[in-house]
Backbone of each chain as ProteinMPNN parsed JSONL, in Angstrom:
{"seq_chain_A": "XXXXXXXXXXXXXXXXXXXXXXXXXXXXXXXXXXXXXXXXXXXXXXXXXXXXXXXXXXXXXXXXXXXXXXXXXXXXXXXXXXXXXXXXXXXXXXXXXXXXXX", "coords_chain_A": {"N_chain_A": [[173.949, 184.12, 243.399], [172.239, 182.078, 246.327], [173.58, 179.112, 247.936], [172.151, 177.891, 249.978], [169.196, 178.451, 249.511], [168.684, 177.856, 247.16], [166.31, 175.145, 245.361], [165.996, 172.222, 245.858], [166.099, 169.197, 244.051], [164.735, 165.93, 243.615], [166.435, 163.991, 241.144], [166.935, 161.877, 240.138], [165.904, 158.683, 241.467], [166.939, 158.723, 244.793], [168.954, 160.324, 244.161], [169.312, 164.194, 244.984], [169.221, 167.296, 243.838], [170.89, 170.145, 243.438], [170.696, 172.283, 240.826], [172.44, 174.414, 238.621], [172.738, 176.223, 236.093], [174.683, 177.907, 233.776], [175.553, 178.945, 230.719], [177.163, 177.33, 228.762], [177.908, 175.394, 231.112], [176.974, 173.623, 233.041], [176.482, 172.847, 237.072], [176.462, 170.657, 239.239], [174.953, 169.98, 242.67], [174.808, 167.682, 244.14], [173.232, 165.789, 247.372], [173.274, 162.452, 248.087], [171.196, 159.657, 248.725], [172.438, 156.909, 251.056], [173.23, 153.532, 249.57], [172.164, 154.525, 246.85], [172.07, 153.856, 243.623], [173.483, 154.844, 240.72], [172.883, 153.705, 237.642], [174.48, 152.275, 234.675], [174.995, 154.7, 231.888], [175.743, 157.135, 229.503], [176.648, 160.115, 228.239], [177.288, 162.5, 225.533], [178.119, 165.148, 227.351], [181.231, 166.557, 228.837], [182.623, 165.838, 232.265], [183.185, 166.538, 235.393], [183.528, 164.838, 238.591], [183.619, 165.836, 241.82], [183.88, 164.668, 244.835], [182.9, 165.646, 248.02], [181.747, 164.252, 250.526], [181.382, 161.097, 252.001], [181.105, 157.99, 250.392], [181.751, 156.568, 247.409], [181.167, 154.31, 245.021], [182.668, 153.732, 242.106], [182.03, 153.11, 238.597], [184.407, 153.364, 235.99], [185.435, 153.832, 232.142], [186.589, 150.753, 232.404], [187.307, 150.399, 234.927], [186.741, 149.816, 238.252], [186.467, 151.819, 241.362], [186.517, 153.022, 244.716], [185.495, 156.067, 245.737], [186.804, 158.732, 248.003], [186.387, 161.516, 250.092], [186.922, 164.221, 248.166], [187.973, 163.248, 245.913], [188.493, 163.287, 242.695], [187.311, 162.996, 239.543], [187.392, 162.569, 236.187], [185.217, 162.551, 233.562], [184.909, 162.058, 230.096], [183.619, 162.565, 227.304], [180.742, 160.927, 226.265], [181.589, 158.498, 227.411], [180.653, 155.444, 228.793], [179.771, 154.865, 232.414], [178.689, 154.431, 235.648], [177.75, 154.213, 238.818], [177.498, 153.491, 242.607], [176.28, 154.787, 245.709], [178.208, 154.452, 248.799], [177.841, 154.914, 250.921], [175.328, 157.528, 252.845], [176.337, 160.59, 250.65], [177.863, 163.805, 249.675], [178.153, 165.226, 246.59], [179.875, 167.101, 243.902], [178.98, 167.906, 240.5], [180.696, 168.659, 237.643], [179.625, 170.06, 234.37], [179.879, 170.6, 230.637], [178.414, 170.492, 227.364], [176.022, 172.53, 228.386], [173.801, 170.941, 230.752], [170.807, 169.991, 229.677], [168.495, 168.188, 230.601], [168.58, 167.979, 233.123]], "CA_chain_A": [[172.854, 182.979, 243.682], [172.736, 181.47, 247.508], [173.067, 177.81, 247.952], [171.248, 177.66, 250.74], [168.328, 179.182, 248.637], [168.28, 177.088, 245.713], [165.646, 174.204, 245.303], [167.047, 170.869, 245.899], [164.725, 168.44, 243.607], [165.099, 164.319, 243.763], [166.168, 164.093, 240.313], [166.754, 160.53, 240.153], [165.711, 158.252, 242.802], [167.923, 158.871, 245.96], [169.803, 162.004, 244.096], [168.839, 165.047, 245.512], [170.175, 167.793, 243.366], [170.696, 171.596, 243.145], [171.03, 172.496, 240.046], [172.944, 175.753, 238.336], [173.12, 176.478, 234.541], [175.363, 179.218, 232.414], [175.523, 179.097, 229.194], [178.002, 176.536, 228.562], [177.995, 174.582, 232.05], [176.224, 173.102, 234.357], [177.265, 172.563, 237.942], [174.768, 170.176, 240.194], [175.376, 169.825, 243.799], [174.198, 166.488, 245.018], [173.316, 165.122, 248.423], [172.665, 160.958, 247.239], [171.074, 158.469, 250.126], [172.857, 155.472, 251.009], [172.501, 152.591, 248.099], [171.268, 154.73, 245.704], [172.614, 153.319, 241.93], [173.491, 155.306, 238.977], [172.868, 152.84, 236.267], [175.064, 152.92, 233.414], [174.821, 155.787, 230.978], [176.759, 158.186, 229.084], [176.83, 161.64, 227.345], [177.931, 163.66, 225.271], [178.565, 166.407, 227.705], [182.125, 166.013, 229.388], [182.205, 165.781, 233.34], [184.322, 166.683, 236.103], [182.973, 164.779, 239.689], [184.071, 165.832, 243.105], [183.254, 164.022, 245.792], [182.699, 166.274, 248.724], [181.842, 163.313, 251.296], [180.97, 160.338, 251.743], [182.184, 157.659, 249.786], [181.048, 156.373, 246.133], [181.841, 153.38, 244.041], [182.078, 154.278, 240.603], [182.633, 152.256, 237.284], [184.218, 154.015, 234.191], [187.09, 153.045, 231.855], [186.557, 149.515, 232.554], [187.821, 150.279, 236.478], [185.56, 150.588, 239.223], [186.797, 152.377, 242.38], [185.504, 153.411, 245.504], [186.175, 157.267, 245.902], [185.819, 159.559, 248.897], [186.187, 162.903, 250.452], [188.721, 164.841, 247.674], [188.185, 162.55, 244.958], [188.17, 164.16, 241.403], [186.954, 162.412, 238.371], [187.161, 163.164, 234.978], [185.163, 161.371, 232.599], [185.427, 162.022, 229.254], [182.591, 162.361, 226.663], [180.521, 159.803, 225.909], [182.381, 157.28, 228.699], [179.821, 154.966, 229.705], [179.86, 155.193, 233.735], [178.156, 154.12, 236.564], [177.874, 154.099, 240.291], [176.613, 153.355, 243.748], [176.506, 155.539, 247.318], [178.016, 153.036, 250.111], [176.903, 155.642, 252.105], [175.348, 159.062, 252.265], [177.005, 161.741, 249.776], [177.281, 165.172, 249.149], [179.0, 165.418, 245.316], [179.663, 168.207, 243.147], [179.472, 167.576, 239.209], [180.387, 170.206, 236.299], [179.869, 169.45, 232.676], [179.745, 171.329, 229.495], [178.193, 171.864, 227.274], [174.286, 172.448, 230.005], [172.836, 169.348, 231.316], [169.25, 170.531, 229.192], [167.672, 167.294, 231.021], [168.545, 167.86, 234.431]], "C_chain_A": [[173.035, 182.32, 244.974], [172.635, 179.833, 247.5], [171.753, 177.001, 248.337], [169.504, 177.381, 249.713], [167.834, 178.692, 247.452], [167.554, 175.944, 245.971], [166.026, 172.648, 245.113], [165.359, 170.087, 244.928], [165.89, 166.825, 243.585], [164.871, 164.137, 241.929], [166.336, 162.029, 239.698], [166.512, 159.464, 241.531], [166.777, 158.135, 243.923], [168.832, 160.086, 245.663], [169.063, 163.095, 244.3], [169.882, 166.432, 245.379], [169.793, 169.305, 243.25], [171.43, 171.87, 242.132], [171.541, 173.75, 239.066], [173.544, 175.625, 236.599], [173.623, 177.74, 234.64], [175.013, 178.704, 231.349], [175.725, 177.737, 228.434], [178.44, 175.098, 229.402], [177.33, 174.713, 232.927], [177.081, 172.655, 235.387], [175.864, 171.742, 239.32], [175.709, 169.534, 241.351], [174.425, 168.975, 244.12], [174.263, 165.737, 246.501], [172.677, 163.518, 247.865], [172.568, 160.212, 249.007], [172.161, 157.281, 249.716], [172.214, 154.411, 250.025], [172.564, 153.32, 247.201], [171.945, 154.24, 244.9], [172.09, 153.957, 240.576], [173.823, 154.027, 238.152], [174.0, 153.324, 235.126], [174.636, 153.431, 232.137], [176.078, 156.61, 230.568], [176.2, 158.884, 228.364], [177.514, 161.868, 226.938], [178.497, 164.598, 226.507], [179.88, 165.44, 229.015], [182.029, 166.177, 231.226], [182.902, 165.489, 234.1], [183.753, 166.132, 237.929], [184.152, 165.093, 240.385], [183.399, 165.33, 244.242], [183.984, 165.082, 247.444], [183.029, 165.336, 250.273], [180.865, 162.418, 251.225], [181.485, 158.762, 251.088], [181.273, 156.711, 248.62], [181.699, 155.422, 245.24], [181.672, 153.643, 242.797], [183.088, 153.396, 239.669], [182.9, 153.395, 236.214], [185.528, 153.649, 233.899], [187.105, 151.555, 232.283], [187.24, 149.512, 234.55], [186.655, 150.481, 237.471], [186.568, 151.21, 240.564], [186.435, 152.878, 243.038], [186.319, 154.804, 246.181], [185.597, 157.859, 247.073], [186.139, 160.72, 249.013], [187.221, 163.446, 249.81], [189.174, 164.441, 246.486], [187.926, 163.41, 243.818], [188.676, 163.35, 240.347], [186.762, 163.096, 237.698], [187.155, 162.297, 233.998], [184.765, 162.216, 231.119], [183.696, 162.239, 228.287], [182.235, 161.697, 226.107], [181.301, 158.404, 226.473], [181.432, 157.026, 229.136], [180.392, 154.854, 231.443], [178.92, 154.703, 234.531], [178.78, 154.166, 238.339], [177.101, 153.772, 241.533], [177.292, 154.185, 245.195], [177.224, 154.35, 248.188], [177.668, 153.5, 250.688], [176.694, 156.895, 252.352], [176.189, 159.884, 251.808], [176.475, 162.774, 249.388], [178.773, 165.136, 248.04], [179.075, 166.333, 244.551], [180.562, 167.548, 241.441], [179.499, 168.456, 238.222], [180.658, 169.221, 234.996], [179.633, 170.995, 231.671], [179.431, 170.345, 228.242], [176.664, 172.057, 228.473], [173.964, 170.973, 229.629], [171.594, 169.542, 230.625], [168.084, 169.378, 230.279], [168.013, 167.132, 232.489], [167.658, 169.328, 234.994]], "O_chain_A": [[174.153, 181.805, 244.992], [171.608, 179.319, 247.056], [170.937, 176.228, 247.836], [168.954, 176.323, 249.407], [166.807, 179.02, 246.858], [168.022, 175.396, 246.969], [166.32, 172.154, 244.024], [164.158, 170.318, 245.069], [167.111, 166.665, 243.557], [163.775, 164.123, 241.37], [165.678, 161.354, 238.906], [167.114, 159.711, 242.576], [167.553, 157.194, 243.752], [169.374, 160.757, 246.541], [167.965, 163.039, 243.747], [170.814, 166.75, 246.119], [168.645, 169.686, 243.019], [172.656, 171.803, 242.214], [170.485, 174.172, 238.593], [174.535, 175.05, 236.149], [173.175, 178.595, 235.404], [174.038, 177.963, 231.226], [174.897, 177.15, 227.737], [178.989, 174.103, 228.928], [177.066, 175.728, 233.571], [178.177, 172.163, 235.119], [174.884, 172.176, 239.927], [176.739, 168.875, 241.215], [173.282, 169.354, 244.378], [175.291, 165.123, 246.789], [171.612, 163.514, 247.247], [173.334, 160.202, 249.971], [172.567, 156.88, 248.625], [171.022, 154.376, 249.72], [173.214, 152.773, 246.311], [172.983, 153.968, 245.504], [171.129, 153.838, 239.815], [174.928, 153.489, 238.09], [174.278, 154.483, 234.819], [173.991, 152.737, 231.352], [177.143, 156.7, 231.178], [175.22, 158.472, 227.744], [178.629, 161.707, 227.434], [179.721, 164.673, 226.409], [179.735, 164.418, 229.685], [181.033, 166.855, 231.481], [183.475, 164.404, 234.009], [183.551, 167.114, 238.644], [185.306, 164.871, 240.017], [182.252, 165.707, 244.484], [185.161, 165.16, 247.797], [184.019, 165.486, 250.989], [179.78, 162.584, 250.668], [182.583, 158.473, 251.565], [180.206, 156.2, 248.96], [182.768, 155.735, 244.716], [180.537, 153.795, 242.345], [184.272, 153.085, 239.799], [182.06, 154.129, 235.693], [186.446, 153.308, 234.645], [188.276, 151.336, 232.593], [187.518, 148.474, 235.15], [185.765, 151.321, 237.328], [187.703, 150.747, 240.458], [185.657, 153.687, 242.534], [187.339, 154.775, 246.87], [184.406, 157.754, 247.367], [186.257, 161.272, 247.919], [188.339, 163.416, 250.324], [190.201, 164.824, 245.926], [187.101, 164.308, 243.981], [189.841, 163.021, 240.123], [186.167, 164.151, 237.919], [188.043, 161.587, 233.525], [184.162, 163.258, 231.377], [182.674, 161.965, 228.915], [182.956, 161.367, 225.165], [181.474, 157.405, 225.775], [180.894, 157.847, 229.879], [181.613, 154.754, 231.562], [177.953, 154.452, 233.813], [179.921, 154.15, 238.801], [175.88, 153.809, 241.384], [178.461, 154.165, 245.583], [176.65, 153.262, 248.176], [176.906, 152.892, 251.439], [177.659, 157.64, 252.182], [177.086, 160.078, 252.628], [175.346, 162.991, 248.949], [179.954, 165.06, 248.378], [177.909, 166.642, 244.304], [181.677, 167.105, 241.166], [178.475, 169.042, 237.872], [181.377, 168.263, 234.711], [179.302, 172.12, 232.045], [180.199, 169.393, 228.102], [176.717, 171.354, 229.482], [173.916, 170.247, 228.636], [170.862, 168.906, 231.383], [166.985, 169.801, 230.637], [167.684, 166.076, 233.031], [167.46, 169.507, 236.195]]}, "seq_chain_B": "XXXXXXXXXXXXXXXXXXXXXXXXXXXXXXXXXXXXXXXXXXXXXXXXXXXXXXXXXXXXXXXXXXXXXXXXXXXXXXXXXXXXXXXXXXXXXXXXXXXXXX", "coords_chain_B": {"N_chain_B": [[191.741, 161.138, 240.888], [193.234, 163.248, 244.02], [192.726, 165.754, 245.551], [194.048, 166.205, 247.785], [196.417, 165.17, 246.926], [197.246, 166.586, 245.201], [199.101, 169.473, 243.716], [200.032, 172.392, 244.699], [200.08, 175.93, 243.564], [201.033, 179.506, 243.438], [199.613, 181.155, 241.589], [198.504, 184.045, 241.048], [200.12, 186.64, 243.038], [198.621, 185.676, 246.164], [197.119, 183.937, 245.267], [196.413, 180.968, 245.29], [196.403, 178.321, 243.625], [195.114, 175.108, 242.544], [194.692, 173.275, 239.933], [192.384, 171.604, 237.795], [191.583, 170.245, 234.863], [190.035, 169.253, 232.194], [189.003, 168.031, 228.717], [186.984, 170.274, 228.26], [186.699, 171.743, 229.975], [187.669, 174.018, 232.844], [188.747, 173.329, 236.274], [189.124, 175.214, 239.33], [190.872, 175.192, 242.228], [190.668, 177.334, 245.099], [192.627, 178.977, 247.328], [193.078, 181.929, 249.219], [195.022, 184.512, 249.731], [193.974, 186.478, 252.823], [193.208, 190.28, 251.356], [194.013, 189.836, 248.848], [194.174, 190.965, 245.436], [192.206, 190.925, 242.651], [192.577, 192.101, 240.237], [190.809, 194.009, 237.478], [189.885, 192.109, 234.752], [188.773, 190.526, 231.635], [187.897, 187.403, 229.848], [187.255, 184.968, 227.43], [186.254, 182.821, 228.279], [183.13, 181.246, 229.906], [182.115, 181.425, 233.1], [182.174, 180.015, 236.65], [181.86, 180.945, 240.287], [182.271, 179.653, 243.247], [181.494, 179.764, 246.527], [183.075, 179.188, 248.546], [184.529, 178.741, 251.855], [184.885, 182.146, 253.951], [184.721, 185.365, 252.536], [184.215, 187.969, 250.229], [185.013, 190.418, 248.428], [183.317, 191.124, 245.151], [183.014, 192.214, 241.74], [180.991, 192.623, 239.285], [179.743, 193.524, 235.676], [178.689, 195.613, 236.25], [178.073, 195.49, 239.408], [178.453, 195.419, 242.847], [179.229, 193.55, 244.999], [179.35, 191.942, 248.227], [180.259, 188.13, 248.711], [179.66, 185.237, 250.241], [180.153, 181.95, 252.425], [179.045, 179.798, 250.709], [177.856, 181.2, 248.55], [176.616, 181.772, 244.492], [178.573, 182.543, 241.474], [177.307, 183.39, 238.461], [179.33, 183.959, 235.623], [179.585, 185.023, 232.391], [180.823, 184.628, 229.266], [183.493, 186.565, 228.378], [182.829, 189.103, 230.257], [183.493, 191.351, 231.966], [185.227, 191.258, 235.009], [186.271, 191.601, 238.51], [187.864, 191.71, 242.046], [188.225, 191.355, 245.422], [189.98, 189.732, 248.267], [188.573, 189.822, 251.447], [188.596, 188.389, 254.004], [190.699, 185.214, 254.32], [189.861, 183.344, 251.959], [188.265, 180.376, 250.802], [187.675, 179.224, 247.78], [185.83, 177.807, 244.838], [186.495, 177.795, 241.433], [184.813, 177.304, 238.383], [184.907, 176.605, 234.439], [184.629, 176.821, 230.824], [185.471, 177.131, 227.549], [188.758, 174.888, 228.327], [191.189, 176.508, 230.41], [193.903, 177.653, 229.284], [195.796, 179.346, 230.13], [196.151, 178.857, 232.999]], "CA_chain_B": [[192.931, 162.347, 241.39], [193.272, 163.3, 245.108], [192.582, 167.08, 245.774], [195.815, 166.381, 248.688], [197.772, 165.366, 246.609], [197.794, 167.572, 243.983], [200.151, 170.579, 243.694], [199.335, 173.6, 244.864], [201.053, 176.419, 242.965], [200.144, 180.449, 243.883], [199.161, 181.517, 239.937], [198.785, 185.079, 240.934], [199.752, 186.934, 244.374], [198.007, 185.649, 247.317], [196.061, 183.142, 244.825], [197.342, 179.587, 245.347], [195.811, 177.143, 243.009], [195.001, 173.45, 242.323], [194.201, 173.988, 238.708], [192.441, 170.576, 237.44], [191.551, 169.861, 233.261], [189.805, 168.106, 231.019], [189.321, 168.709, 227.984], [186.634, 171.805, 228.078], [186.579, 172.04, 231.437], [188.711, 173.621, 233.807], [188.125, 173.168, 237.556], [190.343, 175.409, 240.22], [190.618, 174.841, 243.525], [191.599, 178.736, 245.577], [192.946, 179.209, 248.849], [193.429, 183.309, 248.827], [194.951, 185.067, 251.202], [192.935, 188.027, 252.991], [193.669, 191.271, 250.854], [194.592, 190.116, 247.88], [193.241, 191.685, 244.806], [192.209, 189.968, 241.607], [192.424, 193.398, 239.04], [189.308, 193.948, 236.72], [189.878, 191.267, 233.385], [188.116, 189.346, 231.103], [188.442, 186.259, 229.16], [186.163, 184.215, 226.677], [185.957, 181.573, 229.199], [182.346, 181.076, 230.525], [182.693, 181.061, 234.747], [181.071, 180.022, 237.565], [182.373, 180.983, 240.773], [181.822, 179.03, 244.086], [182.198, 180.275, 248.145], [183.408, 178.134, 250.464], [184.891, 179.987, 252.888], [185.873, 183.039, 253.607], [184.348, 186.775, 252.087], [185.666, 187.968, 248.673], [184.212, 191.462, 247.158], [183.878, 190.699, 243.549], [182.517, 193.271, 241.054], [180.762, 192.713, 237.668], [178.587, 193.648, 235.4], [178.167, 197.275, 237.417], [177.453, 195.363, 241.111], [179.783, 195.063, 243.812], [178.504, 192.628, 246.48], [180.124, 190.897, 249.131], [180.228, 186.932, 248.657], [180.598, 184.231, 251.361], [179.844, 180.534, 251.918], [177.266, 179.105, 249.227], [177.875, 181.97, 247.046], [177.472, 181.196, 243.386], [178.305, 183.817, 240.376], [177.856, 182.888, 236.55], [179.629, 185.198, 234.842], [179.232, 184.707, 231.054], [182.131, 184.749, 228.816], [183.501, 188.226, 227.723], [181.952, 190.2, 230.807], [184.897, 192.198, 232.512], [184.785, 190.654, 236.951], [187.499, 192.292, 239.748], [187.465, 191.587, 243.576], [189.254, 191.436, 246.749], [189.663, 188.607, 249.56], [188.162, 190.685, 252.486], [189.339, 187.804, 254.401], [191.286, 184.524, 253.772], [188.669, 182.609, 251.576], [188.568, 179.336, 250.036], [186.742, 179.595, 246.42], [185.979, 177.292, 243.418], [185.629, 177.847, 239.958], [184.68, 176.48, 236.914], [185.805, 177.517, 232.953], [184.975, 176.262, 229.603], [186.668, 176.004, 227.997], [189.988, 175.201, 229.427], [192.03, 177.855, 230.868], [195.683, 176.985, 228.867], [196.486, 180.18, 230.672], [196.558, 178.665, 234.33]], "C_chain_B": [[192.219, 162.536, 242.808], [193.767, 164.994, 244.974], [194.024, 167.183, 246.414], [196.471, 166.169, 248.133], [198.015, 166.287, 245.107], [198.142, 169.024, 244.239], [199.593, 171.948, 243.639], [200.069, 175.176, 244.125], [200.018, 178.093, 243.106], [200.667, 181.531, 242.104], [199.543, 183.111, 240.125], [198.887, 185.632, 243.036], [198.901, 186.695, 245.416], [197.228, 184.937, 246.134], [196.913, 181.734, 244.444], [195.995, 178.645, 244.876], [195.347, 176.208, 242.755], [193.992, 173.542, 240.908], [193.78, 172.425, 238.015], [191.782, 170.693, 235.641], [191.103, 168.934, 232.38], [189.748, 168.538, 230.103], [188.457, 170.04, 227.24], [186.361, 172.133, 229.433], [187.793, 172.353, 232.235], [188.04, 174.049, 235.285], [189.308, 174.106, 238.604], [189.858, 175.727, 241.396], [191.342, 176.38, 244.148], [191.78, 178.416, 246.735], [193.828, 180.508, 248.944], [193.696, 183.919, 249.978], [194.497, 186.694, 251.465], [194.074, 189.109, 252.548], [193.982, 191.155, 249.688], [193.598, 189.968, 246.703], [193.138, 190.915, 243.24], [191.866, 191.641, 240.627], [191.643, 193.114, 238.012], [190.09, 192.782, 235.064], [188.451, 190.753, 232.949], [188.395, 188.396, 230.582], [186.976, 185.731, 228.845], [185.569, 182.925, 226.993], [184.385, 181.921, 229.851], [182.856, 180.505, 232.184], [181.928, 181.255, 235.406], [181.824, 179.867, 239.068], [181.135, 180.671, 242.124], [182.267, 179.763, 245.441], [182.264, 179.608, 248.78], [183.369, 178.282, 251.533], [185.353, 181.376, 252.637], [184.528, 184.364, 253.25], [185.056, 187.477, 250.983], [184.047, 189.279, 248.634], [184.337, 191.462, 246.086], [182.459, 191.764, 243.037], [182.474, 192.617, 239.502], [179.701, 192.772, 237.361], [177.427, 194.965, 236.611], [177.881, 196.795, 238.595], [179.113, 195.011, 241.425], [178.963, 194.372, 245.121], [179.454, 192.13, 247.171], [179.325, 189.281, 249.348], [180.999, 185.906, 249.446], [179.865, 182.675, 251.003], [178.665, 180.183, 251.344], [177.097, 180.135, 248.367], [177.951, 181.622, 246.215], [177.292, 182.306, 242.53], [178.513, 183.205, 239.196], [178.295, 184.004, 235.846], [180.145, 184.813, 233.326], [180.551, 185.149, 230.42], [182.276, 186.546, 228.279], [183.569, 189.377, 228.869], [183.347, 190.37, 232.142], [184.399, 191.864, 234.535], [186.506, 191.21, 237.418], [186.912, 191.74, 241.119], [188.302, 191.458, 244.147], [188.948, 190.478, 247.901], [189.263, 189.369, 250.662], [188.668, 189.957, 253.674], [190.252, 186.459, 253.532], [190.303, 183.576, 253.445], [189.481, 181.2, 251.02], [187.337, 179.345, 248.692], [187.054, 178.61, 245.566], [185.417, 177.662, 242.544], [185.912, 177.074, 238.963], [184.895, 177.206, 235.667], [185.106, 176.519, 232.317], [185.164, 177.699, 229.03], [187.644, 176.073, 228.25], [190.707, 176.516, 229.466], [193.542, 177.624, 230.401], [196.576, 178.239, 229.726], [196.344, 180.097, 232.422], [197.316, 177.59, 234.479]], "O_chain_B": [[191.051, 162.198, 242.999], [194.814, 165.404, 244.473], [194.949, 167.864, 245.971], [197.539, 166.739, 248.356], [198.932, 166.412, 244.296], [197.426, 169.699, 244.978], [198.893, 172.47, 242.772], [201.129, 175.21, 244.749], [198.795, 178.126, 242.972], [201.624, 182.227, 241.763], [200.556, 183.571, 239.597], [198.17, 185.252, 243.961], [198.258, 187.708, 245.688], [196.274, 185.694, 245.955], [197.77, 181.543, 243.581], [194.974, 178.361, 245.501], [194.274, 176.766, 242.526], [192.794, 173.826, 240.908], [194.784, 171.838, 237.612], [191.522, 171.887, 235.494], [191.728, 167.984, 231.91], [190.341, 169.615, 230.04], [188.801, 170.667, 226.238], [185.578, 173.049, 229.685], [188.721, 171.568, 232.428], [187.111, 174.84, 235.451], [190.438, 173.618, 238.622], [188.816, 176.321, 241.674], [192.475, 176.644, 243.748], [191.089, 177.535, 247.246], [195.049, 180.427, 248.81], [192.993, 183.964, 250.987], [194.586, 187.691, 250.748], [195.244, 189.135, 252.927], [194.305, 192.203, 249.129], [192.591, 189.261, 246.702], [194.145, 190.355, 242.806], [190.71, 192.057, 240.544], [191.706, 191.975, 237.549], [191.055, 193.332, 234.533], [187.411, 190.61, 233.591], [189.601, 188.236, 230.771], [185.941, 185.87, 229.497], [184.779, 182.202, 226.384], [184.381, 183.027, 230.392], [183.625, 179.584, 232.458], [181.07, 182.134, 235.33], [182.413, 178.799, 239.236], [179.961, 181.023, 242.234], [183.358, 180.333, 245.452], [181.479, 179.352, 249.693], [182.408, 178.052, 252.268], [185.95, 181.804, 251.649], [183.424, 184.19, 253.766], [186.279, 187.542, 250.864], [182.826, 189.156, 248.738], [185.45, 191.782, 245.668], [181.397, 192.008, 243.609], [183.401, 192.251, 238.78], [178.723, 192.41, 238.016], [176.365, 195.087, 237.222], [177.277, 197.659, 239.231], [180.159, 194.659, 240.88], [178.23, 194.886, 245.965], [180.507, 191.865, 246.592], [178.238, 189.115, 249.901], [182.204, 185.655, 249.485], [179.308, 182.279, 249.979], [177.491, 180.371, 251.66], [176.265, 180.059, 247.463], [178.979, 180.964, 246.056], [176.285, 183.013, 242.574], [179.537, 182.616, 238.848], [177.546, 184.928, 235.528], [181.238, 184.252, 233.252], [181.29, 185.951, 230.991], [181.434, 187.382, 227.951], [184.181, 190.422, 228.648], [183.855, 189.558, 232.915], [183.375, 192.27, 235.083], [187.553, 191.171, 236.771], [185.74, 191.395, 241.275], [189.392, 191.405, 243.577], [187.836, 190.424, 248.425], [190.376, 189.822, 250.933], [189.216, 190.679, 254.507], [190.49, 186.579, 252.33], [189.795, 182.927, 254.36], [190.68, 180.97, 250.863], [186.142, 179.498, 248.944], [188.235, 178.336, 245.353], [184.212, 177.906, 242.485], [186.894, 176.38, 238.698], [185.073, 178.421, 235.752], [184.873, 175.455, 232.891], [185.099, 178.822, 229.531], [188.013, 177.213, 228.534], [190.719, 177.384, 228.594], [194.363, 177.403, 231.291], [197.783, 178.134, 229.944], [196.417, 181.127, 233.091], [197.751, 177.29, 235.591]]}, "name": "protein", "num_of_chains": 2, "seq": "XXXXXXXXXXXXXXXXXXXXXXXXXXXXXXXXXXXXXXXXXXXXXXXXXXXXXXXXXXXXXXXXXXXXXXXXXXXXXXXXXXXXXXXXXXXXXXXXXXXXXXXXXXXXXXXXXXXXXXXXXXXXXXXXXXXXXXXXXXXXXXXXXXXXXXXXXXXXXXXXXXXXXXXXXXXXXXXXXXXXXXXXXXXXXXXXXXXXXXXXXXXX"}
């Protein structure tokens, strides 16, 4: 597959995603509009977030931090988390098991 | 975590990796020297490979293709695969379950 040829979908307001599913892994490539908010939520899926470009304010496990290019955040299963894009962002998320809902 | 601060290890000859482990996900960030070879192997771990920079000749499921920036390859559990870096490469791999051996 070529990332350029995968269709982007606006999965939540301001969150434009390209979603790759294996059998047990989802890899999401996000382009996020400045100011877009991710309300607090949780899921059984373990998640690892990696910021490629931009700045995102991200809250989980009682801590709020601003993450920029190169940041990596490991979010355990069922851990509530939320965020807001302080600038336009490019972010990758990987999940297991597959995010059937994306 | 900041990718810049994670120590790189030469895990196989020419394969310089930064390895992030969650509970069930391993995310590997590779810098691969030109000409480095990945001998055919397989593992129970499902794998998704994403090429960031460079060109890698990669064989799995009876097909050999050259992958460049933006390529994504989903490698099912226990599928034999091999490769050779045709140029210096930057590649990301995600695995589930965790690669205890990396």
